Residue frames as qw, qx, qy, qz and C-alpha x, y, z in Angstrom:
[[0.388, 0.917, -0.013, -0.094, -5.65, 6.51, -11.99],
 [0.828, -0.053, 0.204, 0.519, -2.40, 6.16, -13.87],
 [0.051, -0.826, 0.204, 0.523, 0.12, 8.84, -14.69],
 [0.794, 0.607, 0.025, 0.009, 1.48, 9.00, -18.19],
 [0.088, -0.843, 0.529, 0.047, 5.04, 9.30, -17.01],
 [0.602, 0.400, -0.691, -0.027, 7.70, 6.78, -17.94],
 [0.003, -0.272, 0.837, -0.474, 7.80, 5.67, -14.35],
 [0.507, -0.319, -0.669, -0.440, 4.14, 4.86, -14.36],
 [0.042, -0.062, 0.661, -0.746, 3.30, 6.13, -10.89],
 [0.356, -0.461, -0.755, -0.302, -0.08, 5.01, -9.64],
 [0.145, -0.276, 0.330, -0.891, -2.16, 7.29, -7.37],
 [0.374, -0.445, -0.813, 0.019, -4.48, 6.00, -4.64],
 [0.176, -0.474, 0.097, -0.857, -6.71, 8.64, -3.02],
 [0.406, -0.369, -0.794, 0.261, -7.82, 8.12, 0.52],
 [0.159, -0.558, -0.116, -0.806, -10.41, 10.75, 1.43],
 [0.705, -0.579, -0.401, -0.088, -11.18, 9.05, 4.82],
 [0.612, -0.198, -0.307, 0.702, -7.94, 10.28, 6.44],
 [0.145, -0.828, -0.251, 0.480, -7.95, 13.70, 8.00],
 [0.075, 0.759, -0.243, -0.600, -7.68, 16.19, 5.14],
 [0.870, 0.479, 0.079, -0.091, -7.23, 13.39, 2.60],
 [0.359, -0.589, 0.620, 0.374, -4.02, 11.80, 1.36],
 [0.785, 0.550, -0.199, -0.203, -2.87, 10.65, -2.06],
 [0.681, -0.415, 0.575, 0.183, -0.55, 7.62, -2.17],
 [0.608, 0.701, -0.292, -0.232, 1.64, 7.47, -5.29],
 [0.877, -0.211, 0.383, 0.200, 3.41, 4.18, -5.85],
 [0.402, 0.875, -0.258, -0.080, 6.64, 4.92, -7.71],
 [0.599, 0.534, -0.581, 0.136, 9.24, 2.21, -8.42],
 [0.568, 0.027, -0.697, 0.436, 10.86, 1.64, -4.98],
 [0.056, -0.166, -0.532, 0.828, 8.78, 3.92, -2.76],
 [0.045, -0.729, -0.660, -0.173, 5.29, 5.29, -2.10],
 [0.140, 0.151, -0.107, 0.973, 5.11, 9.10, -2.07],
 [0.154, -0.636, -0.723, 0.221, 2.41, 10.43, 0.34],
 [0.084, 0.328, 0.147, 0.930, 0.76, 13.74, -0.53],
 [0.004, -0.501, -0.630, 0.594, -1.25, 15.71, 1.98],
 [0.186, 0.548, 0.571, 0.582, -3.97, 17.21, -0.18],
 [0.268, -0.886, -0.352, 0.136, -5.09, 19.68, 2.47],
 [0.377, -0.747, 0.211, 0.505, -1.60, 21.27, 2.51],
 [0.694, 0.716, -0.068, -0.022, -0.82, 20.54, -1.17],
 [0.018, 0.759, -0.645, 0.089, 2.55, 19.13, -0.06],
 [0.718, 0.140, -0.679, 0.057, 4.43, 15.89, 0.19],
 [0.674, -0.638, 0.112, -0.355, 3.83, 14.42, 3.65],
 [0.504, -0.526, 0.685, 0.027, 6.49, 11.81, 3.40],
 [0.586, 0.402, -0.635, -0.305, 7.63, 8.63, 1.74],
 [0.907, -0.198, 0.329, -0.175, 7.21, 4.96, 2.34],
 [0.227, 0.673, -0.679, -0.182, 10.60, 3.50, 1.48],
 [0.176, -0.275, 0.945, -0.020, 11.88, -0.07, 0.93],
 [0.720, 0.362, 0.460, -0.374, 9.05, -1.21, -1.41],
 [0.156, -0.373, 0.699, 0.590, 11.03, -2.69, -4.30],
 [0.085, -0.129, -0.785, -0.600, 8.92, -2.73, -7.47],
 [0.234, 0.344, 0.639, -0.647, 5.90, -1.43, -5.67],
 [0.004, 0.271, 0.758, 0.594, 2.82, -1.96, -7.81],
 [0.375, -0.629, -0.478, -0.485, -0.17, -1.15, -5.61],
 [0.141, 0.077, -0.598, 0.785, -0.99, 0.46, -2.31],
 [0.414, -0.614, -0.540, -0.400, -4.11, 0.45, -0.15],
 [0.021, -0.324, 0.497, -0.804, -4.77, 2.48, 3.01],
 [0.522, -0.497, -0.687, -0.089, -6.86, 1.15, 5.92],
 [0.000, 0.524, -0.267, 0.809, -7.18, 4.24, 8.08],
 [0.734, -0.509, -0.078, -0.443, -9.56, 2.56, 10.56],
 [0.922, -0.312, -0.059, 0.222, -6.59, 0.41, 11.70],
 [0.112, -0.925, 0.292, 0.215, -3.91, 2.98, 10.85],
 [0.638, -0.203, 0.657, 0.346, -2.27, 0.59, 8.38],
 [0.565, 0.656, -0.235, -0.442, -1.37, 0.62, 4.71],
 [0.793, -0.086, 0.582, 0.157, -0.26, -2.22, 2.43],
 [0.339, 0.713, -0.432, -0.435, 1.89, -2.27, -0.64],
 [0.960, 0.162, 0.216, 0.070, 2.56, -5.03, -3.13],
 [0.146, -0.785, 0.513, 0.315, 6.29, -5.31, -3.75],
 [0.905, 0.388, -0.045, -0.166, 6.80, -7.25, -6.99],
 [0.469, 0.659, -0.563, 0.167, 10.59, -7.35, -7.02],
 [0.044, -0.368, 0.831, -0.415, 10.77, -9.13, -3.63],
 [0.523, -0.234, -0.761, -0.304, 7.43, -10.99, -3.84],
 [0.276, -0.287, -0.702, 0.591, 6.11, -9.47, -0.59],
 [0.181, -0.797, -0.389, -0.425, 3.47, -7.26, 0.87],
 [0.274, 0.158, -0.444, 0.838, 4.59, -4.47, 3.25],
 [0.345, -0.775, -0.529, -0.004, 2.37, -3.49, 6.25],
 [0.308, 0.333, -0.118, 0.883, 2.93, 0.21, 7.04],
 [0.189, -0.597, -0.541, 0.561, 2.00, 2.45, 9.93],
 [0.244, 0.763, 0.404, 0.442, 0.01, 5.34, 8.30],
 [0.289, -0.951, -0.066, 0.084, 1.09, 7.83, 11.02],
 [0.475, -0.683, 0.403, 0.382, 4.82, 7.26, 10.91],
 [0.701, 0.624, -0.246, -0.243, 4.99, 5.74, 7.37],
 [0.167, -0.547, 0.819, -0.047, 7.34, 3.14, 8.81],
 [0.700, 0.089, -0.655, -0.270, 7.24, -0.46, 7.57],
 [0.664, -0.449, 0.409, -0.436, 5.99, -2.66, 10.38],
 [0.650, -0.161, 0.741, 0.042, 6.38, -6.06, 8.67],
 [0.418, 0.414, -0.573, -0.571, 6.58, -7.84, 5.33],
 [0.780, 0.060, 0.568, -0.258, 4.68, -11.00, 4.29],
 [0.158, -0.213, 0.822, 0.504, 5.77, -13.39, 1.56],
 [0.629, 0.384, 0.152, -0.659, 3.25, -13.67, -1.25],
 [0.731, 0.215, 0.595, 0.257, 4.79, -15.89, -3.85],
 [0.368, -0.023, 0.445, 0.816, 5.62, -14.61, -7.33],
 [0.039, 0.352, 0.502, 0.789, 3.97, -11.57, -8.84],
 [0.060, -0.604, -0.637, 0.475, 1.99, -9.75, -6.17],
 [0.174, 0.383, 0.462, 0.781, -0.20, -7.27, -7.99],
 [0.337, -0.585, -0.221, -0.704, -3.48, -5.78, -6.85],
 [0.276, -0.174, -0.774, 0.542, -4.36, -5.34, -3.19],
 [0.378, -0.567, -0.316, -0.660, -7.59, -4.44, -1.48],
 [0.010, 0.092, -0.730, 0.677, -8.69, -3.97, 2.11],
 [0.470, -0.476, -0.650, -0.359, -11.94, -5.47, 3.44],
 [0.126, -0.424, 0.398, -0.804, -12.83, -3.32, 6.41],
 [0.795, -0.287, -0.066, -0.531, -15.72, -5.52, 7.45],
 [0.964, -0.075, -0.228, 0.111, -13.38, -8.53, 7.85],
 [0.370, -0.857, 0.341, 0.114, -10.27, -6.56, 8.80],
 [0.790, -0.073, 0.487, 0.366, -8.22, -8.26, 6.05],
 [0.234, 0.690, -0.399, -0.557, -6.12, -7.25, 3.12],
 [0.863, 0.235, 0.447, 0.016, -6.34, -9.40, 0.07],
 [0.036, -0.652, 0.539, 0.532, -3.46, -9.59, -2.47],
 [0.871, 0.410, 0.253, -0.099, -3.79, -10.99, -6.02],
 [0.518, -0.337, 0.537, 0.574, -0.98, -12.08, -8.20],
 [0.126, 0.425, -0.376, -0.814, -0.61, -10.88, -11.81],
 [0.169, -0.093, -0.874, -0.447, -2.56, -13.78, -13.32],
 [0.515, -0.335, -0.156, -0.773, -5.53, -12.87, -11.14],
 [0.720, -0.253, -0.645, 0.036, -5.23, -15.79, -8.74],
 [0.528, -0.808, 0.046, -0.257, -5.62, -15.35, -5.04],
 [0.608, 0.423, -0.532, 0.409, -2.16, -15.35, -3.47],
 [0.328, 0.018, -0.640, 0.694, -2.30, -14.17, 0.11],
 [0.423, -0.721, -0.368, -0.407, -4.79, -13.31, 2.80],
 [0.432, 0.094, -0.518, 0.732, -3.40, -11.39, 5.73],
 [0.337, -0.793, -0.503, 0.060, -5.40, -10.24, 8.75],
 [0.346, 0.501, -0.089, 0.788, -4.62, -6.59, 9.21],
 [0.522, -0.823, -0.199, -0.106, -5.79, -5.95, 12.72],
 [0.019, 0.865, -0.422, 0.273, -3.11, -4.05, 14.56],
 [0.671, -0.493, 0.541, -0.119, -2.23, -6.99, 16.82],
 [0.911, 0.157, 0.371, 0.091, -1.69, -9.23, 13.85],
 [0.665, 0.674, -0.012, 0.323, 0.75, -7.14, 11.83],
 [0.273, -0.892, 0.346, -0.101, 3.18, -6.10, 14.56]]
């Protein structure tokens, strides 16, 4: 879902987390909203040009595509701290998480496959 604001925030709802969270990508950060409390739970900083975010609660990780630095950030969903960053090449765009394989998949803006990163806890530390 897209906001009509000039900043073009994008909201990602994750109903699988306790109480549900909404992740709003917004320019250089991801704002995390706790829907049970109707309050901001925190922010994921240092995501320059963040375009997309996906939560993988079964491994307590989230992933953002950072277009301005051509990287994907791996984030701890409990602390909202960035664990690591992976180079993707130019134009990281959409990102999805495949729970069955334990992988996040990042596509660049022309729709080509750009990066495949195993997201198991031991692989993103």
